[in-house]
C-alpha positions in Angstrom: 0.4 -9.9 8.7 -2.5 -9.8 6.4 -3.0 -9.9 2.6 -5.2 -7.0 1.6 -6.8 -5.7 -1.5 -7.6 -1.9 -1.4 -9.9 -0.4 -3.9 -10.2 3.4 -4.6 -13.0 4.9 -6.6 -13.1 7.9 -8.9 -13.7 10.5 -6.2 -10.8 9.2 -4.2 -8.4 9.6 -7.2 -10.0 12.7 -8.7 -6.8 14.7 -9.0 -3.0 14.4 -8.3 -3.5 15.6 -4.7 -6.0 12.9 -4.0 -3.9 10.3 -5.7 -1.1 11.3 -3.4 -3.5 10.9 -0.4 -4.4 7.4 -1.6 -0.7 6.6 -1.8 -0.4 7.5 1.9 -3.2 5.0 2.7 -1.4 2.3 0.7 2.0 3.1 2.3 0.4 2.9 5.8 -0.7 -0.7 5.1 2.6 -1.7 3.4 4.6 -0.2 6.3 2.5 -2.3 8.7 3.9 -5.4 7.0 0.8 -6.3 5.0 0.9 -7.7 1.5 -1.1 -5.2 -0.6 -2.8 -5.1 -4.0 -4.5 -1.9 -5.0 -7.4 -1.6 -7.5 -8.2 1.9 -8.9 -10.9 3.5 -10.9 -10.4 6.2 -13.5 -10.2 9.8 -12.1 -13.7 11.3 -11.4 -15.4 12.3 -14.7 -12.8 10.7 -17.0 -14.8 7.6 -17.9 -17.8 9.8 -18.9 -15.5 12.0 -21.0 -14.0 9.0 -22.8 -17.5 7.5 -23.5 -18.6 10.8 -25.0 -15.6 10.9 -27.2 -16.4 7.4 -28.6 -20.0 8.3 -29.1 -19.2 11.6 -30.9 -16.4 10.3 -33.2 -18.8 8.6 -35.8 -20.7 11.9 -36.1 -17.5 13.9 -36.5 -16.4 11.4 -39.2 -19.6 12.0 -41.1 -21.6 8.8 -40.2 -25.3 9.1 -40.4 -25.8 6.7 -37.5 -23.4 6.8 -34.5 -22.4 3.1 -34.6 -19.0 2.0 -33.3 -17.1 -1.2 -32.7 -17.5 -2.3 -29.1 -13.9 -3.6 -29.0 -12.6 -0.1 -29.8 -15.0 1.3 -27.3 -13.3 -0.9 -24.7 -9.8 0.1 -25.8 -10.6 3.8 -25.3 -12.7 3.6 -22.2 -10.3 1.3 -20.3 -7.5 3.9 -20.6 -8.8 6.0 -17.7 -7.9 3.3 -15.2 -4.5 2.8 -16.9 -3.6 6.5 -16.2 -4.6 6.3 -12.6 -2.7 3.0 -12.0 0.5 4.5 -13.4 0.2 7.7 -11.5 -0.4 5.9 -8.2 2.5 3.6 -8.8 4.7 6.7 -9.4 3.4 8.3 -6.2 4.2 5.2 -4.2 7.7 4.9 -5.7 8.4 8.5 -4.8 7.5 7.6 -1.1 10.0 4.7 -1.1 7.4 2.0 -1.6 8.3 -0.6 -4.3 5.2 -0.6 -6.5 4.3 -1.7 -10.1 1.2 -1.0 -12.1 -0.8 -3.8 -13.8 -3.4 -3.7 -16.5 -6.1 -6.3 -16.7 -4.5 -8.3 -19.5 -1.1 -8.4 -17.7 -2.4 -10.4 -14.7 -4.5 -11.7 -16.6 -8.1 -11.1 -15.7 -9.9 -13.3 -18.2 -13.5 -12.3 -19.1 -16.4 -13.3 -21.3 -16.6 -11.9 -24.9 -19.3 -9.4 -24.2 -17.4 -6.2 -24.8 -18.4 -3.2 -22.7 -20.3 -5.5 -20.3 -18.0 -8.5 -19.8 -18.1 -10.8 -16.8 -15.0 -12.0 -15.1 -14.4 -15.8 -15.7 -11.0 -16.5 -14.3 -8.0 -14.7 -12.7 -4.5 -16.1 -12.3 -3.2 -14.4 -9.2 0.1 -16.4 -9.0 2.3 -13.7 -10.4 0.8 -11.1 -8.0 1.5 -13.5 -5.1 5.1 -14.0 -6.3 5.6 -10.2 -6.4 4.2 -9.9 -2.8 7.0 -12.3 -1.7 9.5 -9.8 -3.2 7.9 -7.0 -1.2 6.2 -5.3 -4.1 2.8 -3.5 -4.0 0.6 -4.3 -7.1 -1.4 -1.3 -8.4 -4.1 -2.8 -10.7 -6.3 -1.0 -13.2 -9.9 -1.9 -12.4 -12.9 -2.3 -14.7 -11.0 -4.2 -17.3 -9.7 -7.6 -18.5 -8.9 -9.6 -21.6 -11.6 -11.2 -23.7 -11.3 -14.6 -25.6 -10.6 -12.6 -28.8 -7.4 -11.3 -27.1 -8.7 -7.8 -26.9 -9.2 -5.5 -23.9 -12.7 -5.9 -22.4 -14.5 -3.7 -19.8 -16.9 -4.8 -17.1 -19.5 -2.1 -17.3 -20.2 0.7 -14.7 -19.0 -0.1 -11.2 -16.7 -2.8 -12.6 -13.7 -1.7 -10.4 -15.5 -2.9 -7.3 -16.0 -6.2 -9.0 -12.4 -6.3 -10.1 -11.3 -5.7 -6.5 -13.4 -8.5 -5.0 -12.4 -10.9 -7.8 -8.7 -10.2 -7.2 -9.2 -10.7 -3.5 -10.7 -14.1 -4.2 -8.0 -15.1 -6.6 -5.1 -14.3 -4.3 -6.9 -15.6 -1.2 -6.8 -12.2 0.5 -7.8 -11.8 4.1 -10.0 -8.7 3.3 -11.0 -6.4 0.5 -11.2 -2.7 1.6 -13.4 -0.6 -0.5 -12.4 3.1 0.0 -15.1 5.5 -1.0 -16.4 9.0 -0.1 -18.5 7.7 2.8 -17.1 6.1 6.0 -19.3 2.9 5.9 -22.8 1.5 5.3 -25.5 3.4 7.1 -29.0 2.3 8.3 -30.4 4.6 5.6 -29.4 7.6 3.6 -28.0 10.2 6.0 -29.0 12.9 3.6 -32.7 12.0 4.3 -32.4 10.9 7.9 -29.7 12.6 9.9 -30.2 10.1 12.7 -29.0 7.3 10.5 -26.1 5.4 12.1 -23.1 3.6 10.6 -23.3 -0.2 10.9 -20.2 -2.0 12.3 -21.2 -5.2 10.4 -23.7 -6.2 7.8 -24.3 -9.7 6.3 -23.6 -10.3 2.6 -27.3 -11.0 1.9 -28.4 -7.8 3.6 -25.8 -5.7 1.7 -26.9 -7.4 -1.6 -30.5 -6.4 -0.9 -29.6 -2.9 0.0 -27.4 -2.5 -3.1 -30.0 -3.8 -5.4 -32.8 -1.7 -3.8 -31.2 1.7 -4.1 -28.2 2.0 -1.7 -25.3 3.3 -3.8 -22.4 2.4 -1.5 -21.4 -0.8 -3.5 -22.1 -2.2 -6.9 -24.4 -5.2 -6.9 -22.1 -7.5 -8.9 -19.3 -7.0 -6.4 -21.5 -7.9 -3.5 -22.7 -11.0 -5.3 -19.1 -12.1 -6.0 -18.0 -11.4 -2.4 -20.8 -13.5 -1.1 -20.1 -16.4 -3.4 -16.4 -16.5 -2.6 -16.7 -15.5 1.0 -14.5 -12.4 0.6 -14.8 -10.2 3.7 -15.3 -6.7 2.4 -14.7 -3.5 4.4 -16.3 -0.2 3.4 -14.3 2.8 4.6 -13.5 6.5 3.8 -10.6 7.5 1.6 -10.8 11.0 3.1 -9.8 10.0 6.6 -6.3 11.1 7.6 -4.0 8.1 6.8 -1.6 9.0 9.6 -4.5 8.9 12.2 -5.5 5.3 11.4 -4.1 2.3 13.2 -3.3 -0.6 10.8 -1.8 -2.9 13.4 -3.3 -6.4 13.9 -6.5 -6.4 15.9 -7.1 -2.6 15.3 -10.7 -1.6 14.3 -10.6 1.3 11.9 -13.9 3.2 11.2 -16.0 1.5 8.6 -18.4 -1.3 7.9 -17.5 -5.0 7.5 -19.6 -7.0 5.1 -19.3 -10.6 6.1 -21.0 -13.9 6.5 -24.1 -14.0 8.7 -22.4 -16.4 11.1 -19.8 -13.7 11.8 -22.5 -11.4 13.3 -23.1 -12.2 16.9 -26.2 -10.1 17.6 -28.5 -10.0 14.5 -30.9 -7.1 14.3 -34.4 -7.7 13.2 -34.1 -4.8 10.7 -30.7 -3.6 9.5 -31.6 -0.8 7.2 -34.1 1.1 5.0 -33.3 1.6 1.3 -35.2 3.4 -1.4 -35.2 3.6 -5.2 -36.6 6.6 -7.1 -38.0 6.8 -10.6 -40.2 3.7 -10.5 -43.2 3.5 -12.8 -46.3 1.3 -12.5 -48.0 -0.3 -15.5 -51.4 -1.9 -15.3 -53.1 -4.2 -17.8 -56.8 -4.3 -17.2 -59.2 -7.2 -17.8 -56.7 -9.7 -19.1 -58.1 -13.3 -19.8 -57.2 -15.4 -16.8 -55.8 -18.5 -18.4 -52.6 -20.6 -18.4 -49.7 -18.9 -20.1 -51.0 -15.3 -19.8 -48.1 -14.3 -17.6 -45.6 -15.7 -20.1 -47.3 -13.8 -22.9 -46.8 -10.5 -20.9 -43.4 -10.9 -19.4 -41.7 -13.0 -22.1 -41.7 -10.2 -24.7 -40.7 -7.7 -22.1 -37.7 -9.8 -21.1 -36.7 -10.3 -24.7 -36.5 -6.5 -25.0 -34.5 -6.2 -21.8 -37.2 -4.4 -19.9 -36.5 -4.9 -16.2 -39.8 -5.8 -14.4 -39.8 -5.7 -10.6 -42.9 -5.7 -8.4 -45.8 -7.7 -9.8 -49.4 -7.7 -8.4 -52.3 -9.8 -9.9 -56.0 -9.3 -9.0 -58.4 -11.9 -10.3 -62.1 -11.0 -10.9 -64.8 -12.5 -8.8 -65.9 -15.0 -11.4 -62.2 -15.9 -12.2 -62.5 -15.1 -15.9 -60.4 -11.9 -16.0 -57.4 -10.5 -14.1 -55.7 -7.2 -13.7 -51.9 -7.4 -13.9 -49.9 -4.6 -12.4 -46.1 -4.4 -12.3 -43.3 -1.8 -12.0 -40.4 -0.9 -14.4 -37.8 2.0 -14.3 -39.2 5.3 -15.5 -36.8 5.1 -18.4 -38.3 1.8 -19.6 -42.0 2.9 -19.6 -42.3 3.9 -23.2 -40.5 0.8 -24.5 -42.5 -1.5 -22.2 -45.8 0.0 -23.4 -44.7 -0.3 -27.0 -43.9 -4.0 -26.5 -47.2 -4.6 -24.8 -49.1 -2.9 -27.6 -47.3 -5.0 -30.2 -48.4 -8.1 -28.3 -51.9 -7.0 -27.4 -53.8 -9.5 -29.5 -51.9 -12.4 -28.0 -52.2 -11.1 -24.4 -55.9 -10.0 -24.8 -56.0 -7.1 -22.4 -58.6 -4.4 -22.8 -56.7 -1.4 -21.4 -53.1 -0.4 -20.5 -52.4 2.3 -17.9 -49.2 3.8 -16.6 -48.2 6.0 -13.7 -44.7 7.5 -13.3 -42.7 9.1 -10.5 -43.2 6.5 -7.9 -40.7 5.3 -5.3 -39.9 1.8 -3.9 -39.0 1.9 -0.2 -37.6 -1.4 1.3 -37.0 -2.7 4.8 -34.1 -5.2 5.0 -32.9 -7.5 7.8 -31.8 -11.1 8.3 -33.6 -11.1 11.6 -36.9 -11.2 9.7 -36.4 -14.9 9.2 -37.2 -15.5 12.9 -39.6 -12.7 13.8 -43.2 -12.3 12.9 -45.1 -9.0 12.4 -42.2 -7.0 11.0 -44.2 -5.9 7.9 -47.3 -5.1 10.0 -45.2 -2.6 12.0 -44.4 -0.8 8.7 -47.9 -0.8 7.4 -49.2 0.7 10.7 -46.5 3.3 10.8 -47.1 4.4 7.2 -50.9 4.5 7.7 -50.5 6.7 10.7 -48.6 9.2 8.5 -51.3 9.0 5.8 -49.0 7.3 3.2 -50.9 5.1 0.8 -49.2 1.8 -0.4 -49.7 1.0 -4.0 -48.0 -2.4 -4.1 -46.1 -4.8 -1.8 -43.5 -7.5 -2.4 -41.7 -9.7 0.1 -38.8 -12.1 0.4 -37.2 -13.9 3.2 -35.1 -11.0 4.5 -36.8 -7.9 3.0 -40.1 -6.4 1.9 -40.8 -3.4 -0.3 -43.7 -1.0 -0.7 -44.5 1.2 -3.7 -45.6 4.8 -2.8 -46.0 8.2 -4.4 -42.6 10.0 -4.7 -43.7 13.0 -2.7 -43.7 10.8 0.4 -40.2 9.4 0.0 -38.4 11.3 2.8 -41.4 11.0 5.2 -41.6 7.2 4.6 -37.9 6.6 5.1 -37.8 8.6 8.3 -41.0 7.0 9.6 -39.8 3.4 9.0 -36.3 4.3 10.3 -37.9 5.4 13.6 -40.5 2.6 13.7 -37.8 -0.1 13.9 -35.6 1.7 16.4 -32.8 2.5 14.0 -32.5 6.0 15.4 -31.3 4.6 18.7 -27.7 4.4 19.7 -26.0 1.3 18.4 
């Protein structure tokens, strides 16, 4: 039999009835003879509630500035997963499954010292493995660990996905199943394109690109960790009837397997279309074209944690001046412009302009490595629809275009059809 890690997100454990349904999924795998560890998130909405309590407490206490200790923030916010783990363990025990809940510090999951945004550094999975040998199911609180100061630490939003993959790597699991409210990874957002189809398999690199470019199925850090450690990850729905799923060896339940490129026999040229809303474009006009000018622009922005994405440079005919255009999230525009204005003398630009409410649409596929003309197909299809491209960036397995937000749905559907993704698998 297999050693499995099952992860259930907030919507899957939103109330007691859904926690009971999760327990049925876990029992199915345990009854099939598999060794099972379960990683759970807080119940839907609970983390937001806990965060708000922390943010409001200084004001209630009369503080002029709502400043709080990040270590105490972690102590409060991590409690949501603790509740879910305990409730799920109780549900499993009531079904006759021997189960025990685990908090991050009990395993232990050792993290960096960056409270509220810690990174996992080491996991000792030996005790979990010993418990498997005794027939016990481990129910683990995700999103948390223990920092070097011996205090509870949290991993930032989406941290339970990361916990699950890290646990899978630590215990040498055969697979990590991520249960969510969708039944797999699709060629694009089915809410925009009803003809989108579920992928049976997708390579780690493709999934990483899709996650970073707007697809919300998995958290980026979890995909990175899965790729580094070679953890096969299966995305599936927690709302499927547990009794209707075959968990026997060799069975193929509905979902999408994220795996190494070598495990995919027939590689599609294009795997999917992703999009990211709320992009803004900033342009610096007539910047002196000299060595170090890019560092003078992007260095201060990086120091202020402004996330810069697409960059386009246009040099004047005589080579003395350049226009530098780049994108940032809408939420970072004001801060980015403030940084640029503070460094105007050093940069030497004449004018700064910004444009909000743009969208980045991306085409992803490992098959691009060996096929020419993939981008040209997109450009021709978008032009035929009258969609203007503001900027373009490319990498080995993807390219992205920046367009006006009003054309988002049309662009996604156009590209989805242009690459034959509407067709039957």
